[in-house]
Structures are given as structure tokens and as C-alpha cells.
VEXLOKOL-755844 format. One record per residue: x, y, z of N, C-alpha, C in turn. Coordinates in Angstrom, 1 decimal. Example, Ala and Ser with C-alpha at 12.3 -4.5 7.8 and 13.67 -1.06 7.14 Angstrom:
REM residues 2
<<13.2,-5.7,7.8>,<12.3,-4.5,7.8>,<13.2,-3.3,7.8>>
<<12.8,-2.2,7.1>,<13.7,-1.1,7.1>,<12.9,0.0,7.9>>
This chain:
REM residues 103
<<0.8,-1.2,0.0>,<0.0,0.0,0.0>,<0.9,1.3,0.0>>
<<2.1,1.2,0.5>,<3.0,2.3,0.6>,<3.3,2.8,-0.8>>
<<3.6,1.9,-1.7>,<3.9,2.3,-3.1>,<2.7,3.0,-3.7>>
<<1.5,2.5,-3.5>,<0.4,3.2,-4.1>,<0.3,4.6,-3.6>>
<<0.4,4.8,-2.3>,<0.4,6.2,-1.7>,<1.4,7.1,-2.3>>
<<2.6,6.6,-2.4>,<3.8,7.3,-3.0>,<3.5,7.7,-4.4>>
<<3.0,6.8,-5.2>,<2.7,7.1,-6.6>,<1.6,8.1,-6.7>>
<<0.6,8.0,-5.9>,<-0.5,9.0,-5.8>,<0.1,10.4,-5.5>>
<<1.0,10.5,-4.6>,<1.7,11.8,-4.3>,<2.4,12.3,-5.6>>
<<3.2,11.5,-6.2>,<3.9,11.9,-7.4>,<2.9,12.4,-8.5>>
<<1.7,11.7,-8.6>,<0.7,12.1,-9.6>,<0.1,13.4,-9.3>>
<<0.0,13.7,-8.0>,<-0.5,15.0,-7.7>,<0.3,16.2,-8.2>>
<<1.7,15.9,-8.2>,<2.6,16.9,-8.8>,<2.7,16.8,-10.3>>
<<2.4,15.7,-10.9>,<2.5,15.5,-12.4>,<1.3,14.7,-12.8>>
<<0.1,15.3,-12.8>,<-1.2,14.5,-13.1>,<-1.3,14.0,-14.5>>
<<-0.5,14.4,-15.4>,<-0.6,13.9,-16.8>,<0.5,12.9,-17.1>>
<<1.2,12.5,-16.1>,<2.4,11.6,-16.4>,<1.9,10.1,-16.6>>
<<1.9,9.7,-17.8>,<1.5,8.3,-18.2>,<2.3,7.3,-17.5>>
<<3.6,7.5,-17.4>,<4.4,6.5,-16.7>,<4.0,6.3,-15.3>>
<<3.7,7.3,-14.5>,<3.3,7.2,-13.2>,<1.9,6.5,-13.1>>
<<1.0,6.9,-14.0>,<-0.3,6.3,-14.0>,<-0.2,4.8,-14.3>>
<<0.7,4.4,-15.3>,<0.9,3.0,-15.6>,<1.4,2.3,-14.4>>
<<2.4,2.8,-13.7>,<3.0,2.2,-12.5>,<2.0,2.0,-11.4>>
<<1.1,3.0,-11.3>,<0.1,3.0,-10.2>,<-0.9,1.9,-10.6>>
<<-1.3,1.8,-11.9>,<-2.2,0.7,-12.3>,<-1.7,-0.6,-12.0>>
<<-0.4,-0.8,-12.3>,<0.2,-2.1,-12.0>,<0.2,-2.4,-10.5>>
<<0.4,-1.4,-9.7>,<0.4,-1.6,-8.2>,<-1.1,-1.9,-7.8>>
<<-2.0,-1.3,-8.4>,<-3.4,-1.6,-8.1>,<-3.7,-3.1,-8.4>>
<<-3.2,-3.6,-9.5>,<-3.4,-5.0,-9.8>,<-2.8,-5.9,-8.8>>
<<-1.6,-5.6,-8.3>,<-0.9,-6.3,-7.3>,<-1.8,-6.3,-6.0>>
<<-2.4,-5.2,-5.7>,<-3.2,-5.1,-4.5>,<-4.6,-5.7,-4.7>>
<<-5.0,-6.1,-5.9>,<-6.3,-6.7,-6.1>,<-7.4,-5.7,-6.5>>
<<-7.0,-4.5,-6.8>,<-8.0,-3.5,-7.1>,<-8.0,-3.3,-8.7>>
<<-8.6,-4.3,-9.3>,<-8.6,-4.4,-10.8>,<-9.4,-3.2,-11.4>>
<<-10.5,-2.7,-10.7>,<-11.3,-1.7,-11.2>,<-10.5,-0.4,-11.3>>
<<-9.7,0.0,-10.3>,<-8.9,1.2,-10.3>,<-7.8,1.1,-11.4>>
<<-7.3,-0.1,-11.5>,<-6.2,-0.4,-12.6>,<-6.9,-0.2,-14.0>>
<<-8.0,-0.7,-14.2>,<-8.7,-0.6,-15.5>,<-8.9,0.9,-15.8>>
<<-9.4,1.6,-14.9>,<-9.7,3.0,-15.1>,<-8.5,3.8,-15.5>>
<<-7.4,3.5,-14.8>,<-6.1,4.2,-15.1>,<-5.6,3.8,-16.5>>
<<-5.6,2.5,-16.8>,<-5.1,2.1,-18.2>,<-6.0,2.7,-19.3>>
<<-7.3,2.8,-19.1>,<-8.2,3.3,-20.1>,<-7.9,4.8,-20.2>>
<<-7.7,5.5,-19.1>,<-7.4,6.9,-19.1>,<-6.1,7.2,-19.9>>
<<-5.1,6.4,-19.6>,<-3.8,6.5,-20.3>,<-4.0,6.4,-21.8>>
<<-4.7,5.4,-22.2>,<-4.9,5.1,-23.6>,<-5.8,6.1,-24.3>>
<<-6.7,6.7,-23.6>,<-7.6,7.7,-24.2>,<-6.8,9.0,-24.5>>
<<-5.8,9.3,-23.7>,<-5.0,10.5,-23.9>,<-3.7,10.3,-24.6>>
<<-3.1,9.1,-24.4>,<-1.8,8.8,-25.0>,<-1.9,7.4,-25.7>>
<<-2.6,7.3,-26.8>,<-2.8,6.0,-27.5>,<-1.5,5.4,-28.0>>
<<-0.4,6.1,-27.9>,<0.9,5.5,-28.2>,<1.7,4.9,-27.1>>
<<1.0,4.9,-25.9>,<1.6,4.3,-24.7>,<1.4,2.8,-24.8>>
<<2.2,2.1,-25.6>,<1.9,0.7,-26.0>,<1.8,-0.3,-24.9>>
<<2.6,-0.2,-23.9>,<2.6,-1.2,-22.8>,<1.3,-1.3,-22.1>>
<<0.5,-0.2,-22.0>,<-0.7,-0.2,-21.3>,<-1.8,-1.1,-22.0>>
<<-1.7,-1.2,-23.4>,<-2.6,-2.1,-24.1>,<-2.5,-3.5,-23.6>>
<<-1.2,-4.0,-23.5>,<-1.0,-5.4,-23.1>,<-1.5,-5.6,-21.7>>
<<-1.3,-4.7,-20.7>,<-1.7,-4.9,-19.4>,<-3.2,-4.8,-19.2>>
<<-3.8,-3.8,-19.9>,<-5.3,-3.7,-19.8>,<-5.9,-4.9,-20.4>>
<<-5.5,-5.3,-21.6>,<-6.1,-6.5,-22.2>,<-6.0,-7.8,-21.3>>
<<-4.8,-7.9,-20.7>,<-4.5,-9.0,-19.8>,<-5.4,-9.0,-18.6>>
<<-5.6,-7.8,-18.1>,<-6.5,-7.6,-16.9>,<-7.9,-8.0,-17.3>>
<<-8.4,-7.5,-18.4>,<-9.7,-7.9,-18.9>,<-9.9,-9.4,-19.1>>
<<-8.9,-9.9,-19.7>,<-8.9,-11.4,-20.0>,<-9.0,-12.2,-18.6>>
<<-8.2,-11.7,-17.7>,<-8.2,-12.4,-16.3>,<-9.6,-12.3,-15.7>>
<<-10.3,-11.2,-15.9>,<-11.6,-11.0,-15.3>,<-12.7,-11.5,-16.2>>
<<-12.4,-12.2,-17.2>,<-13.4,-12.9,-18.0>,<-14.1,-12.0,-19.1>>
<<-13.6,-10.8,-19.3>,<-14.2,-9.9,-20.3>,<-13.4,-10.2,-21.6>>
<<-13.6,-11.3,-22.2>,<-12.9,-11.7,-23.4>,<-13.1,-10.8,-24.6>>
<<-14.3,-10.3,-24.8>,<-14.6,-9.4,-25.9>,<-13.8,-8.1,-25.8>>
<<-13.8,-7.5,-24.6>,<-13.0,-6.3,-24.4>,<-11.5,-6.6,-24.5>>
<<-11.1,-7.7,-24.0>,<-9.7,-8.0,-24.1>,<-9.2,-8.1,-25.6>>
<<-10.0,-8.8,-26.4>,<-9.7,-8.9,-27.8>,<-9.6,-7.5,-28.4>>
<<-10.5,-6.7,-28.1>,<-10.6,-5.3,-28.7>,<-9.3,-4.6,-28.3>>
<<-8.9,-4.7,-27.1>,<-7.7,-3.9,-26.6>,<-6.4,-4.5,-27.2>>
<<-6.3,-5.9,-27.3>,<-5.2,-6.5,-27.9>,<-5.1,-6.0,-29.4>>
<<-6.2,-5.9,-30.1>,<-6.2,-5.5,-31.5>,<-5.8,-4.0,-31.6>>
<<-6.3,-3.2,-30.7>,<-5.9,-1.8,-30.7>,<-4.4,-1.7,-30.4>>
<<-3.9,-2.5,-29.5>,<-2.5,-2.4,-29.1>,<-1.6,-2.9,-30.3>>
<<-2.0,-3.9,-31.0>,<-1.2,-4.4,-32.1>,<-1.2,-3.3,-33.2>>
<<-2.3,-2.6,-33.4>,<-2.3,-1.5,-34.4>,<-1.4,-0.4,-34.0>>
<<-1.4,0.0,-32.7>,<-0.6,1.1,-32.2>,<0.9,0.7,-32.3>>
<<1.2,-0.6,-31.9>,<2.6,-1.0,-32.0>,<3.1,-1.0,-33.4>>
<<2.3,-1.5,-34.3>,<2.7,-1.5,-35.7>,<2.9,-0.1,-36.2>>
<<2.0,0.8,-35.9>,<2.2,2.2,-36.3>,<3.4,2.9,-35.7>>
<<3.8,2.4,-34.5>,<5.0,3.0,-33.8>,<6.3,2.3,-34.3>>
<<6.1,1.2,-35.1>,<7.3,0.4,-35.5>,<7.9,-0.4,-34.4>>
<<7.1,-0.7,-33.3>,<7.6,-1.4,-32.2>,<7.3,-2.9,-32.4>>
<<8.1,-3.6,-33.1>,<7.9,-5.0,-33.4>,<7.9,-5.9,-32.2>>
<<8.7,-5.6,-31.2>,<8.7,-6.4,-30.0>,<7.3,-6.4,-29.3>>
<<6.8,-5.2,-29.1>,<5.5,-5.0,-28.4>,<4.4,-5.7,-29.3>>
<<4.5,-5.5,-30.6>,<3.5,-6.1,-31.5>,<3.5,-7.6,-31.3>>
<<4.7,-8.2,-31.3>,<4.8,-9.7,-31.1>,<4.2,-10.1,-29.8>>
<<4.5,-9.4,-28.7>,<3.9,-9.8,-27.4>,<2.4,-9.7,-27.4>>
<<1.9,-8.6,-28.0>,<0.5,-8.5,-28.1>,<-0.2,-9.6,-29.0>>
<<0.5,-9.9,-30.1>,<0.0,-10.9,-31.0>,<0.0,-12.3,-30.3>>
<<1.0,-12.6,-29.6>,<1.0,-13.9,-28.9>,<-0.1,-14.0,-27.9>>
<<-0.3,-13.0,-27.1>,<-1.3,-13.0,-26.1>,<-2.7,-13.1,-26.8>>
<<-2.9,-12.3,-27.8>,<-4.1,-12.3,-28.6>,<-4.4,-13.7,-29.2>>
<<-3.3,-14.3,-29.8>,<-3.5,-15.7,-30.4>,<-3.9,-16.7,-29.3>>
<<-3.2,-16.6,-28.1>,<-3.5,-17.5,-27.0>,<-5.0,-17.4,-26.6>>
<<-5.5,-16.1,-26.6>,<-6.8,-15.9,-26.1>,<-7.9,-16.4,-27.1>>
<<-7.6,-16.2,-28.4>,<-8.7,-16.6,-29.4>,<-8.6,-18.0,-29.8>>
<<-7.5,-18.7,-29.4>,<-7.4,-20.1,-29.9>,<-8.0,-21.1,-28.9>>
């Protein structure tokens, strides 16, 4: 819980910092607060659709919680964003997770 509070403090000083939001979302997942994590990931991706790593984690979170349709959508959006950014590594990771989910 201490990490969450510290990240929240940092975010108060830099509320638009996607890296801090992403880190906080990952801490929320560790703490079992999937709803808060989802809100943060979606916020990041609505304002910074080029923040590729958040697609993978959001889709994985949705998959874990049984929302397969939404997970597929976010994996697909992530693959498109990774391709547009020329990030082949991220594209491959998203593609593998996507293929595992749909097969």
C-alpha cells in the first residue's frame, strides 16, 4: 500500500504523467484493485494511445476478469498502435497474447 500512496503523491505533482499512471495501475493489480487499474489504463490510452505497454496490461486484466470481448478489442488496438509505432517487440507480445486468447 505504501507504493500506491507514494505514486499518488507523485501524480498530484504531475497529473498527466502516463508512466506514473501506468506504474500505479500495476500496483493496483498487485493489490487486487482491478477496477482502479482498469480506469487508469483506459485513461492513459484515451489521452496517449501511443503508450503501447498499457494495451498489453489492460487486455490481460480484462482477460483475467473474463471480459474476453473487451480483451480482444484492446489487444487488437494495441497491435495496431505497436505497428504504427514500429515497435515489433511489443507487436509480437500483443500478438502472442491475442492468439492464445482466441485459440
